N, C-alpha and C positions, 0 to 999 in steps of 0.2 A: 553712399559714403561721402564724407565731407571733403572739400578741396584740401583742407589742411592735412588730412590723412594721405591723400594721393600725392601730395607735394614731395613726400620723402622718396618717391620713385622717379621724380623728374631729374634729380641730380644726386649723384652719390655723395654721401657725407665724407668730407676729407679732413675734418678738424681733429680726428684721432691720429693722424699720421705723424710720425716722428720727424722732427727737423734734423737733418743730417749735415747741414751746411757747416763747414769749418774752414779754418785757414789751411793753407797747404803745408805749413810747418807742423801743425798738429796732425794732419792727415797722414803724412808719411811716417810719423812716429808711432802710428798704430801697427806698423809692420815690424815683425820680430826678426832680429838678427838670426842668420842661419837658415831662414825659411827658403822655400822655392817660390820665386817671384816671377810673374809673367807680365811682360810689357806687350800689350795688345796692339795689333796693327790692323786698322781698317783702311780707309784712304788717308786717315790721320794717324799720327804717332803721338803718344802722350809725352812729348818732350818736356813740357813745363813740370810735370810730376817727376819725370826722370831726373831732371836737373835738381829739383828740390830734394829728392831722395839721395842724390850724390852728395849734396851739401851736408845733409843731416848726418850721414854715416861716414863721411870722409875721415880717414885716420882711425876708425874704431874697429877695424878688421871684422866686419859683419859676416863675411863669407857666405854671401847669397848664392844660391843656385838660380841662375837667370835663364828664363825661357823667352825667346822672341823669334819671330819669323826672320827678321833682318837685324843684325848687329852692325850698326854703322855709327853715325854721330852720337846716338843715344848710349852707346856702350864704350866707345873708345876712351872717353874720359875716365870712366870707372876702372878700366884696365890699367890706368896709370897709378892706381892706389893699391899697393901690395896687400892682398888679403880681402879686398872688397868682394871679389867673386871667388867661389870655390869650383864652379863649373859653369860652362856656357852651353846651352842646348839651343841650336839654331839651324836654319836652312841657308843662311848667308852671313858672312862676316867680312866686310870690306866697305869701300866707298861705293856709293850708288850714283851720285849725281856728278856729271851728266851721263856717265856711263859706268858700268860695273868695272871695278879695278881693285887690286890689292891695296891694303892699308898697312902702314908700317907697324902700328900697334899690334895687329893680329899676326903679322909676320914674326915680330919679335916674340910674341907669346908662343907661337908654334915652335920656334927655335928652342925656347927655354922650357916649355911644357908647364909653365906656372899654373895656368888655368886650362884644364882639359876641355876640349871642344867636342861635343856630341853632335855629329852631322846627320841632318835629315834633308829630305826634299821638302819643298813648300807644301805640297799636298799631304805627304805623310805626317808632317808635324801637325797640320790641321786635323787630320784624321785621329791622331793620338789624343788631341784635346777634345775632339768630338766624342771619343769613347769615354773620356772622363766625365763629360757633361751628361752622357747617357747612362752613367753608372754601369758601364760594361767593362769587363776585364780586358777585352781586346776587340779589334776590328780588322777585317781583311782589307788588303790593298792590292791594286794592280801595278804598283810602282815598286822600286828598289831591287827587283830581281837582277841578279848577276852584277850588282854594283858593289863598290867598296862600302857603302852605307849598310847594306845587308850584312856583309861580312863583319864589320865593326860592331854591329848592334845585335848580332845573333846571341841569344841567351837571355839577357835581361830585358830586351825590348822588342826583339824580332824573333819569330819562329816560323817554321814551315809545318803546316798541319795537313791532314787529308780531309778534303771537303766531304762531309758525310753524305751529301746528296749526289755529287758528281763523281766522287771517288777519285779526285785528282788533287795534286799538291797545291796548296794555297799559302801565300805569305800573309801573316797576321802581325799586328802591331799592338803592343801593350798600351793601356790607357795612361795618359799623362795628366796628373791632377796637381796643379799648383796650389800653394797656400793662399796667395793674394794675387789679384790682377789689377793692373793700372790701365786705365783707358781714358781717352779724350773724346767727348761727344760735343754736339752742337749746343744742346740745352738739357736742363734737368729741372724737375720741381724740387722743392726743399726736402722731400722724403727720399729722393734718389731714383726716381724713374728717369732714366737717361735716354735721350734721343740721339741717334746717329744715323746719318743718311748713307745710302749705298753710293759707291761700291764698298763692300765690306770684305776685305781680303780674306781674313780668317774667320769671318762671321762672328758670332759671339760665344763660341764654344769654350774658349779659355776663360771667359768671364763667368760663364755659368757653371764651370767645373771647379772654380776656386773654392777651396775648403772654408776659408775664413772670410771670404767676401771680396768685393770690388771697391776700389777707391777711384772715383771719377772726377776729372776736371772737365769743365764745360765753359763755353763762351757766354752762355745766357742762363740765368736763373729765371724760371717761368712758373706760372701757376699750373695746377693740375688740369684745368680746362685746356690749356695750350697743349699739354701732353695728349689729352684725349683727342684733340683735333688733328694730331699727327701720330696717332697710335700705331700706324703701319711701320713707323721707323723706331719703335721701341727697341733699344739696344740692350739695356739692363733694367730689369724690374726692381722696384724699391726693396723687395725682400732680399735681394742679393747685394745691395749696396750698403757699405758701412760708413762711407764718408763722401761728401760732395764738396768740391772746391770750385768757387767762381774764379775762373782764370781766363780772361779774354786773351785770345791768340795763344792759348795753351798748347796748340798743336804746332806752332811755328818752330822750325821752318817748313814743316809739312803743311798741306792744305787742310781746310775744313769746309764742308758744304753747309750752307744755311738754307733758309726757305725764302722764296721770293716775297718781297723785293730785296731781302738781305741775302745776297748770294754766298756770303761767307768770305773766304780769302784763299788766294792761290799759294802755291809753294814759293818760297823766297829763293829765287835762282842765285842772286848775288851772294846771299848768306852761305848757301851750300857750296858755291865755288870757292868762297873765302875759307871755309872749313877744310875743303879738299886740299887747298894749298898749304894750310897750317899743318895738316895731318902728315905731311911728308917729312917732317922733322920733329923730333921729340921736344926740343926746346920751344919751337913755335907752337906745338900742340899744347904744351903746359901753359904757355902765355895765353893762348886762346881760352883754355879752360878757366883760368883765373878771371879773365875779362867777362866771359859769358856764362859761367856756371858757379864757380866757387866763391867769388868775392861780391856777389850781388844777390838780390832777390828778384822775384818776377816783375815787380813794379819798376825796378831799376833796369831790368832786361828790356822792357818795353820802352823805357826812356832812352836807352842806348840805341834802340832801333829808330826811334823818332816817329812823329805823327805823319810826316810826309811819306815815309817808306811804308808804314802800315796802311795808309790810305791807298797807296798804289797797289798793294796786295789785294785789297778789297775790290778795287776797280778791275784788277786782272782776273778776278773770279767771274766777271760777267760773261755770259755765253758769246758775246760779240767782241770781247777784248782782244782776241787773236788778230783781228783786222788791224787795229792800231799797232799792235806788237809787230806784225809783219811789216807795216809801213816804216817802222823805226829801224828794222833790221835789213830791209831789202837793199839798202845802199852797200851792204857788205858782200852782196852776191856779184860775182863776175861770171855772167852767163856765157861770155865768149872764151873763157879760159879752156885750154885743152883738158880732156878728162884725166883724172887721177886714177892710179891703179885701184884704189879703194872704190871709186865710183864705178869703174868697170866691173868690179866684183859684185857690187850691190845690184847694178842693172842686170847683169847676167843671172844673178840669183832670182831676181824678180821675174825674168823671162822664163826660167825653169819652172818657177811656181805656177805661172800662168799656163804653161803647157801641160803640167801635171794635173792641175785643177780641171782643165777642159777634157783631158784624156780620161781621167779617172772619175770625174764627176764629184769631186770633193765639195762639201757644203760649208766647211769652216776652215779658216786659216788661223793658227795660233802664232801670233807675232812675238818673237823673243825680244831681246834688248839690243841696243847698239846698232851695228850695221845690218843685222838680220831684221831688226824692226823696220828700218828704212826700206829694205827690200820688200817686206810684206806690204808696206804702205804703197809703194810704187805698183806692186802687183795688184793691189786692191783697185786702184784707179784704172789700170789697164784692163782688168777683168770687167769693170763697170762699163768701160767704153765698148767692150765686146758684147755687152748685154748678159754677162754671166752672173747668175745669182749666187753669191757666196758671202758668208758673214766673217768679218775680221774679229778676232778675240785677243784679249790681253789677260794675263794670269791673275791680276788683282780683282777681276770681276767685270771687265768691259766685254760686252757682247754686241756684235753687229754694229760696230762704230765706223765712222768716216773720219780718217785722220786729217787734221788741219795743220797748216804751217803756223808759226815758224819754229816751233820747238819739237825736236824729233824724239821726245822722251816717251817711253812706254807708258808712263803715268801722267802724261800731259793733261792737266786739269781741263783744258779747253775741249778735249775730246769726249768728256763725260756727257756734254750736252748733245752729242751726235749719236750716242749709243741707242741701239734698239732696245737694250735691256742692261741694267746694272745689277750685279749679284755679288758672288764671292768666288774665291779660288776653288772652293768645293764644287761649285756649279761648273766653272770653266774647266779646271783640270780633272775633277773627279767624275764629271758626267760627259762633257763634250770631247775631252782629250783621252782619258783612260777608261771611260765608262761605256754606257750604252750607245753613244754616238761616235765612238773612237774610229770606226771604219770610214767615217765621213770627214775626218780631220787630217790636214797636212800641217806639219810644224815647220817653222823657220827659226833656226837657232844659230848663234855664233859660238865658237869654241876657243878656249884658251889653248888647249892642246888636243889634237885628234890623231888617231892612228889609221893605218891603212884599211882597217875593218870598220871604221866609223865610230869606234868607241871614243867617248869624249871625257876629258878631264878638265874640270873647272875648280877642283877642290885643293889639291896639294901635289907636291913632288916629294914624297917621303925621303928618298935617298939624298936629296939636297936640302932637306929641312926647309922647303919653300912652300909657304902658304899662298894660295890663290884667293878664291872668294867663297867657294861652296856651291851647292847645287842650285839654290833657288828652285825654279820650276823645271829646270833642264831635265832632270831625271824623269820627271813625270811625263814630259813630252816625248822623250826618247823611249820610254817604256810603253806609252799608250797610243800615240798617234799612228795612223796607218802608214804614214810615210813622213820622213823628215829630210829636209834640205839643210845643210850646214855650211856656213862660211867661215873662213879663217885666213889670215894673211899667209902668203906663200913664204915660209921661213922654216929652215931646217930645225930651228929650236921649237917650232910649233907643230910640225908634222912628224910624229914619231912612228917607228915601227910598231911599238906597243906602248900605250899610255901607262904611266906609272901608277895611276889610281883611276878606277872606273867610276866616274860620276854618273855616267849613263851609258848603257850598252848601245852598240852600233847596229844592231840587227835591223832596225827600222830605217836607218840612214841610207838613202838611195844615191845621194849626190853630195859632193863636196865642191864648193866654189871658192877659189882662192883669188889673190890679186894678180895671178898670172894665167889661170886657166880653170877648166872644169874637169873634175874626175867623176866617173859614174861607176856603179856596180852593175854587172850583167845580170846578177840575181842575188837574192838575199843570202847572206853568209859569205859572199865573195869579198875579195878585197877591191879597192878602188883601181880603176884603170883610167889613164888620161884620155879624154875625149876631144877637148878643144883647148886652144891657147888664145890669149888676147893679143891683139896688135899693140905693140908699145907706142904710146902717144908721142914720145920723143924720138921715135925711130920707126915710122909706119912702114918703111920698106924692108924691115928686117925679115930675113928668111925664116920660114916656119921651123926648119931644123935647128936654127940657132936659138929660137925662143924655147923649143922643147929642151934643148941642152941646159938652158937657164933653169927651167922647171925642175929638171932632174937634179941639178946642183943644189937647189933649195928645198929638196924633199928628203925626209929622213928614211924613207924606204926605197927599195928598188922599184922604179917606175915602170909599169907595164902600160901598153897603149890599147885602146879600144878601137880596133880597126885603124884606118888612116886618120891621123889627128888633123882636125880642121883648124884654120886660123880665123877667128871671129873679127869682123870689122869694128872700127871705133863706134861707140854708142851713138844712137840717133840723137841729134841735138834737142829734139822736143822732149825726149825722155830725160835727158840730162838736165834740162831746164826744170822739169817737174821735181827731180830729185833735189836739186839745189835750193828750190823754194822751201823744202822741208827743213833744211839745215843751214840757214844763212850764217850762223855763228861758227860753223865748221867744228862742231863737237865731234862728229864722226868722219866728215869729209876732209880728211887730211892725207 
């Protein structure tokens, strides 16, 4: 055979591929009013596309049914336009950065009922999208049982069936199939092969299940050879893509990972904190929306951010950037200050985790958010010092990571480089927490409200028309992990006799650590009993009985004791030092 004949096999012909590159304005106008629209979440969020969509349909009453794992900055502006959404399907609706907290927009919506919110856990929403991508009518799950989400969604989206093989009851979820999916990736070729690096929180199920296709924004337009060289990171194939938008920093203020030597860019801490402040007042939120969403385009958006700020985000994505970040923040740490009640709670929670891992032989720790995240981080270092082999996990897809200072965020970009593996929520929550490895996992969670049986509520207080934030991965951890330790401030408004809404059942919760002491269960199904109290830093000589009396006063149920209640000493200075290194900005250590 001639060389000219064989040449066709050396490189696949690409000249027949359709060019799908278009402007963001044209791309979002491909979306039909009234459709079901999915905002995809990997480690990046398609903020640029979302802002453009909001501008394009503002004031037109499009009544979208919106699906997204987390409704935060990306959705709050939409909620200010009456008729923009007809329904929100999500696992979380609130502010995220630097810690989970309620947002005024969602609270007001819950009070009025203008936009119904369909609540799911992080894993179950991913599983519904997975069923859609697999063209299956439903999928079984190990989450949701005995929760408010099961009760709310029974019928149209949740059912209990008899497993034909084991002849036992099984919860199943109906498939969720959006019309369009919006996603941001690192790069794409002109035909729409989109590359996106792990971690991939929801994987690509929502993208591949979208009936009418995917609209993608990317930081780079590349040739097909580039895609082939990184084919292991293909997020969306060209056959599913209907439009590609070249949008540098299109994930901002969320991060986006690139390929060495282009590391991508980190999350914009300052921007997210400014939004959080603006979101506390409707007038301020509307002014923020005009400045950053409604009255500008993406080019002006980047201009407003400025080259210096964008360059700093690129530098912050380097694996070693945490060192300079820590040096900048370490001046804010007062290592000699007496411990705060929050610090006592975190350190005690970490100690309990270490003891349970050693006693039970757990192989994985699922770190929640906020103070529970810090406790898991401290425990991880303490276990390492003892030579105990255990892997720390985070719900977005971190596996076997080593937490680094100085940002105590569950999604800290710097920690990606330390991961033993990066995957998706399906891997972490679906396999290691609720699946085949669940008996090896201990969970560490914070609670907005908790009752004496360990049931957790992070969703709502129906009788008061009060919206909190939603489940996130909490239900999945409480449903699946072999054991869960929960922390919550010692406050009668947080420790209820019975939670008003069950975000997650308390049957797996063994321990509750508060800012005043430690409650334990003697066995599964029991209620908490007070085991230990903390020495007050401002009054170290206070008698144990007086401390117990304060705990009783600040607890919403009748406190029972587990034997003789011990009084724990003040934290070891070395452990306190480690904890403060993780949070010099005092996001949680207050």
